[in-house]
C-alpha positions as CSV (number, residue, x, y, z in Angstrom):
1,M,-0.2,-0.2,0.1
2,S,1.4,3.6,-1.0
3,T,2.0,6.3,2.0
4,L,2.2,9.6,1.7
5,A,6.4,9.1,1.2
6,A,5.9,7.1,-1.2
7,V,3.6,9.8,-3.1
8,L,6.3,12.7,-1.9
9,A,8.4,9.9,-3.8
10,A,7.0,10.3,-6.9
11,R,7.4,13.6,-6.8
12,S,10.7,14.1,-7.1
13,R,10.8,10.7,-9.4
14,L,8.6,12.5,-11.8
15,A,9.9,15.6,-11.3
16,G,10.7,17.0,-15.0
17,L,8.6,14.3,-16.9
18,V,4.9,15.1,-15.7
19,V,3.2,18.8,-16.3
20,H,2.3,19.8,-12.5
21,T,-1.7,20.5,-14.9
22,P,-3.7,23.2,-14.1
23,V,-7.1,24.1,-12.4
24,A,-9.4,26.2,-13.3
25,T,-13.3,27.1,-12.3
26,Y,-16.0,28.0,-14.6
27,A,-19.2,29.6,-13.8
28,D,-21.4,27.6,-16.5
29,L,-20.0,23.9,-13.9
30,D,-21.4,25.7,-11.3
31,R,-24.3,26.4,-12.7
32,A,-25.4,23.7,-14.0
33,T,-23.7,21.9,-10.8
34,G,-25.3,24.2,-7.7
35,A,-21.7,23.7,-6.1
36,S,-18.4,25.0,-6.9
37,V,-17.0,22.5,-8.7
38,V,-12.8,23.2,-9.5
39,V,-11.3,21.5,-13.0
40,K,-7.8,20.0,-12.4
41,H,-6.6,19.6,-16.4
42,E,-5.3,16.5,-16.5
43,N,-6.6,16.0,-20.2
44,L,-3.1,18.7,-20.9
45,Q,-1.1,15.8,-18.3
46,H,1.7,14.5,-21.3
47,T,-0.1,11.1,-23.2
48,G,-3.9,13.2,-22.9
49,A,-4.8,11.6,-19.4
50,F,-3.5,11.0,-15.5
51,K,-2.3,8.1,-16.5
52,A,1.2,9.3,-17.6
53,R,2.1,9.5,-13.8
54,G,2.3,5.7,-12.2
55,A,4.6,4.4,-15.6
56,P,6.8,6.3,-15.1
57,N,7.5,6.1,-11.2
58,L,7.2,2.3,-11.3
59,L,9.4,1.7,-14.0
60,L,12.1,4.1,-12.2
61,T,12.2,2.3,-9.5
62,M,12.6,-0.8,-11.8
63,G,16.2,-1.9,-11.7
64,P,18.3,-1.7,-14.6
65,A,18.3,-5.9,-15.2
66,E,14.8,-6.0,-14.5
67,R,14.4,-3.6,-17.6
68,A,16.3,-5.7,-19.6
69,H,13.6,-8.3,-19.3
70,G,11.2,-5.6,-21.1
71,V,7.3,-4.7,-20.4
72,V,4.5,-6.2,-21.1
73,A,0.5,-4.1,-20.2
74,Y,-2.3,-4.2,-20.5
75,S,-4.9,-1.4,-21.6
76,T,-8.2,0.4,-23.3
77,G,-5.5,2.9,-23.9
78,N,-4.5,5.4,-21.2
79,H,-2.6,3.2,-19.1
80,A,-0.9,1.9,-22.4
81,Q,0.2,5.0,-23.3
82,G,1.3,5.6,-19.7
83,V,3.6,2.7,-20.3
84,A,4.9,3.1,-23.4
85,Y,5.8,6.6,-22.5
86,A,7.7,5.6,-19.5
87,A,9.2,2.7,-21.7
88,R,10.6,5.5,-24.4
89,H,11.7,7.2,-21.4
90,T,13.8,5.0,-19.9
91,G,15.1,2.1,-22.8
92,T,12.6,0.0,-21.9
93,A,11.1,-2.3,-24.3
94,C,7.8,-2.4,-24.0
95,T,5.0,-4.5,-25.4
96,I,1.0,-3.6,-25.2
97,V,-2.1,-5.9,-24.8
98,M,-5.5,-4.1,-26.6
99,P,-8.4,-5.3,-27.5
100,R,-9.2,-5.7,-30.7
101,D,-11.2,-2.1,-32.2
102,P,-9.6,0.5,-29.8
103,N,-9.9,3.5,-29.7
104,P,-8.5,4.4,-32.8
105,L,-6.3,8.4,-31.4
106,K,-4.6,5.9,-28.4
107,L,-3.7,3.1,-30.6
108,R,-2.0,5.7,-32.5
109,A,-0.4,7.3,-29.8
110,V,0.7,4.2,-28.3
111,R,2.7,2.8,-31.6
112,D,3.9,5.8,-31.9
113,L,5.4,6.6,-28.5
114,G,7.6,3.1,-29.8
115,A,5.5,0.2,-28.0
116,D,4.8,-3.0,-29.9
117,V,1.0,-3.5,-29.8
118,V,-1.1,-6.5,-29.5
119,L,-4.2,-6.8,-30.5
120,H,-6.5,-9.4,-28.4
121,G,-10.1,-10.1,-27.6
122,A,-13.4,-7.9,-27.6
123,T,-12.6,-6.8,-23.5
124,F,-10.0,-5.0,-21.4
125,D,-10.3,-8.9,-19.5
126,D,-9.2,-10.9,-22.3
127,A,-6.3,-8.2,-22.8
128,R,-5.1,-9.2,-19.3
129,A,-5.1,-12.5,-20.0
130,H,-2.9,-12.7,-22.6
131,A,-0.6,-10.7,-21.1
132,E,-0.3,-11.9,-18.6
133,Q,0.7,-14.8,-20.7
134,L,2.9,-12.8,-22.7
135,A,5.0,-12.6,-19.5
136,A,4.9,-15.5,-18.1
137,R,7.0,-16.6,-21.4
138,T,9.0,-13.6,-22.2
139,G,10.0,-13.5,-18.5
140,A,8.7,-9.6,-18.9
141,R,8.1,-6.8,-15.7
142,L,4.0,-7.6,-16.8
143,V,2.7,-3.8,-15.2
144,G,-0.8,-3.8,-13.7
145,A,-3.8,-1.7,-14.0
146,A,-4.4,-0.7,-11.0
147,N,-2.1,-3.5,-8.5
148,E,0.6,-1.8,-8.0
149,P,1.9,0.3,-5.4
150,A,4.2,3.0,-6.9
151,I,1.5,3.1,-10.3
152,V,-1.0,4.3,-6.6
153,A,1.6,6.4,-5.2
154,G,2.8,8.2,-9.0
155,V,-1.0,8.8,-9.3
156,G,-1.1,10.2,-6.0
157,T,0.8,13.2,-7.4
158,L,-1.8,15.1,-9.3
159,Y,-4.0,15.0,-5.5
160,L,-1.4,16.2,-3.7
161,E,-1.0,18.5,-6.4
162,L,-4.7,19.3,-6.5
163,L,-5.4,19.7,-2.7
164,L,-2.4,21.6,-2.5
165,Q,-4.2,23.7,-5.7
166,A,-7.4,24.2,-4.2
167,P,-6.9,23.6,0.5
168,D,-10.5,24.3,1.0
169,L,-12.5,21.6,-1.3
170,D,-14.5,19.7,1.0
171,T,-15.1,16.7,-1.5
172,I,-12.9,15.0,-4.7
173,V,-15.1,12.8,-7.1
174,V,-13.1,10.9,-8.7
175,P,-13.7,7.9,-11.8
176,V,-13.0,4.2,-11.3
177,G,-11.7,2.1,-13.9
178,G,-9.3,-0.5,-11.8
179,G,-9.1,2.4,-8.9
180,S,-5.6,3.9,-8.9
181,G,-7.0,7.1,-9.2
182,A,-9.5,6.5,-6.5
183,A,-7.2,4.5,-3.8
184,A,-4.2,7.3,-4.2
185,A,-7.1,10.0,-3.6
186,C,-8.3,8.8,-1.1
187,L,-4.7,8.1,0.4
188,V,-3.5,11.6,0.2
189,A,-6.8,13.0,1.3
190,S,-6.5,11.3,4.4
191,A,-2.5,12.1,5.3
192,V,-3.4,15.3,4.9
193,A,-6.6,16.9,4.9
194,P,-8.7,14.2,6.6
195,H,-12.1,16.3,6.2
196,V,-12.5,16.3,2.5
197,E,-14.9,13.2,1.4
198,V,-13.1,11.5,-1.5
199,V,-16.5,9.9,-3.4
200,A,-16.1,7.4,-6.4
201,V,-17.8,7.2,-9.8
202,Q,-17.7,4.2,-12.1
203,S,-20.3,3.7,-15.3
204,A,-23.5,1.1,-14.3
205,A,-22.5,-0.7,-17.5
206,S,-19.4,-1.9,-16.1
207,P,-19.9,-2.2,-12.5
208,A,-17.0,-4.5,-11.3
209,A,-15.6,-2.2,-9.0
210,H,-18.4,-0.6,-7.5
211,D,-20.0,-3.6,-6.7
212,S,-17.0,-5.4,-5.7
213,W,-16.6,-2.4,-2.8
214,R,-20.0,-2.8,-1.7
215,A,-19.9,-6.8,-1.6
216,G,-16.4,-6.3,0.3
217,E,-15.1,-8.8,-2.0
218,L,-13.5,-8.9,-5.4
219,L,-16.5,-9.6,-7.3
220,S,-16.6,-9.8,-11.7
221,R,-19.5,-7.8,-13.5
222,P,-20.9,-7.7,-17.0
223,N,-17.7,-4.7,-18.7
224,A,-19.8,-3.7,-21.6
225,S,-19.3,0.1,-20.7
226,R,-18.4,2.3,-23.7
227,A,-16.4,5.2,-21.7
228,E,-13.1,2.5,-21.6
229,G,-11.2,4.1,-19.4
230,L,-13.7,2.8,-16.8
231,A,-14.5,-0.7,-18.6
232,T,-13.4,-3.4,-16.4
233,G,-14.9,-6.6,-15.4
234,T,-13.0,-7.0,-12.3
235,G,-11.9,-5.6,-9.1
236,F,-8.3,-5.7,-8.1
237,A,-6.6,-6.4,-4.3
238,L,-5.0,-2.9,-4.0
239,T,-7.3,-0.5,-4.4
240,Q,-10.2,-2.3,-3.6
241,Q,-8.5,-2.2,0.2
242,V,-7.4,0.8,-0.3
243,L,-11.3,2.0,-0.7
244,R,-13.0,-0.4,1.9
245,A,-10.0,1.7,4.5
246,H,-11.7,5.2,3.2
247,L,-13.4,6.0,0.3
248,A,-16.6,8.4,1.5
249,D,-19.4,6.5,-0.8
250,F,-19.4,4.7,-4.5
251,V,-21.8,5.4,-7.3
252,L,-22.7,4.8,-10.6
253,V,-24.2,7.1,-13.5
254,T,-24.9,6.1,-17.0
255,D,-23.1,6.2,-19.8
256,D,-25.4,9.1,-21.8
257,D,-24.7,11.3,-18.2
258,I,-21.3,10.6,-19.1
259,T,-21.7,11.4,-22.5
260,R,-23.7,14.3,-21.2
261,A,-21.1,15.8,-19.4
262,Q,-18.5,15.1,-22.2
263,A,-20.9,18.1,-24.0
264,L,-21.2,20.3,-20.5
265,Y,-17.0,20.2,-20.3
266,L,-17.1,21.4,-24.4
267,T,-19.3,24.0,-23.8
268,A,-19.1,25.3,-20.2
269,A,-15.5,25.1,-19.8
270,R,-14.3,25.0,-23.4
271,T,-12.4,21.3,-22.9
272,V,-12.3,18.2,-24.5
273,A,-12.8,15.3,-22.3
274,E,-12.6,11.5,-23.1
275,G,-16.2,9.2,-21.7
276,A,-13.8,8.4,-18.2
277,G,-13.6,11.6,-18.0
278,A,-15.9,13.3,-17.3
279,A,-17.4,10.8,-15.1
280,A,-17.4,12.5,-12.6
281,L,-18.4,16.1,-13.6
282,A,-21.2,13.4,-14.5
283,A,-21.7,12.5,-11.1
284,V,-21.8,15.6,-9.8
285,V,-24.6,16.8,-12.1
286,G,-26.5,13.9,-10.8
287,Q,-26.1,14.5,-8.0
288,P,-27.3,17.7,-7.0
289,E,-28.9,17.6,-4.0
290,R,-25.9,15.8,-2.7
291,Y,-23.5,18.8,-3.9
292,A,-25.2,21.7,-3.6
293,G,-23.0,25.0,-2.1
294,Q,-20.0,22.6,-1.3
295,R,-16.6,22.8,-3.0
296,V,-16.3,19.8,-5.2
297,G,-12.9,19.6,-6.9
298,V,-13.2,16.6,-10.0
299,V,-10.3,15.5,-12.0
300,C,-11.0,15.6,-16.0
301,T,-8.5,12.7,-16.1
302,G,-8.2,12.1,-20.0
303,G,-8.6,14.1,-23.1
304,N,-8.3,11.2,-25.3
305,A,-12.3,11.2,-27.1
306,S,-12.2,9.3,-30.1
307,T,-14.1,11.6,-32.8
308,A,-16.9,9.2,-32.3
309,E,-17.0,10.6,-28.8
310,L,-16.7,13.6,-29.7
311,R,-20.3,13.2,-32.4
312,R,-21.9,11.5,-30.0
313,A,-21.4,13.9,-27.2
314,L,-22.2,17.2,-29.7
315,G,-25.5,15.7,-30.5
316,A,-26.2,15.0,-26.6
317,P,-29.1,17.4,-24.9
318,E,-28.0,20.0,-22.6
319,T,-29.4,19.1,-19.0
320,A,-28.2,15.5,-17.7
321,S,-29.9,12.7,-16.5
322,T,-30.1,12.2,-12.3
323,A,-30.4,8.5,-13.1
324,N,-27.5,8.1,-10.9
325,R,-27.7,4.6,-8.4
326,A,-26.0,4.0,-5.2
């Protein structure tokens, strides 16, 4: 489990490799939510997503002999870019397994970073199983998306920045796929701002992390969200352990709620958010009675939206659904 000391070490290790991303407020977001919303723009991070923080921290903790065997990762896209970015920086051979028919923007970016890409299976979980087999066969280091303390520590630098930039927050709302972001937010907030509640959000079409947290055990669930960054079919042991210890609440939003939040980002904040990057805002919009009058931090965790996503968002109704379920 990562500690604040590990996050601080990661911040030193990542100096010059990651962007200290800005926070901003937008009057139209406040009007839409009834809250005072502070957006941290990780869509402006290297690779266009917060995942650029975790993988470099992990690879930089590996010794040269371990890196000489290469790394293998599985991802729908943003973790893939983070690992490829880290591998290029450290001169490490890198193979990424992605599901068939990935977001073409993310696939091109991973290849441009120099990684070898293997397309396998229909889902994140299919790609995960194949990556595990590849790593076992080749001796490469498997870089998981969530069960990695060094990745959680690297992502923790994001939430440390946010709490330093906006120390008067009441709540931080965090999107969850594997849960590295929510776990990092919990660990940092509990250490430096214990009055701040952390709320997690996942798509109702891929509720494995949510249902695992509710049940207190790792569960597998159908995995059909079109927000690929949230589309995981199982809970992850490390992040679930942290969430059970510190998380205030975990909610679900629909994929249509997420699309409407993407549209709101475009019109109210002039910001491109991919589906996972808009999920936290969708949760705040969908529960105005919960957040009314609060100062709420949301992270636009990624901006790597496909053309199809943006077209869908631009055609979405202006008002968001309140179809959240706890």
